[in-house]
C-alpha positions, 0 to 999 in steps of 0.5 A: 073249528072242528075236524071236518072244517080243517080237512076241507080247508086243507084240501082246498089249499092242496087243490090250489097248489096242485093247479098252480103246479100243473099250470107251471108244468104245462107252460114249461113244456110249451116253452120247450116245444116252442 
């Protein structure tokens, strides 16, 4: 596994974590509004 594969895997994992964080943040705001 070279450096580019490690970087690509890390960026994909970071995108999944950020998507989960955004979804939980949006649902938290919706619960406050409702």
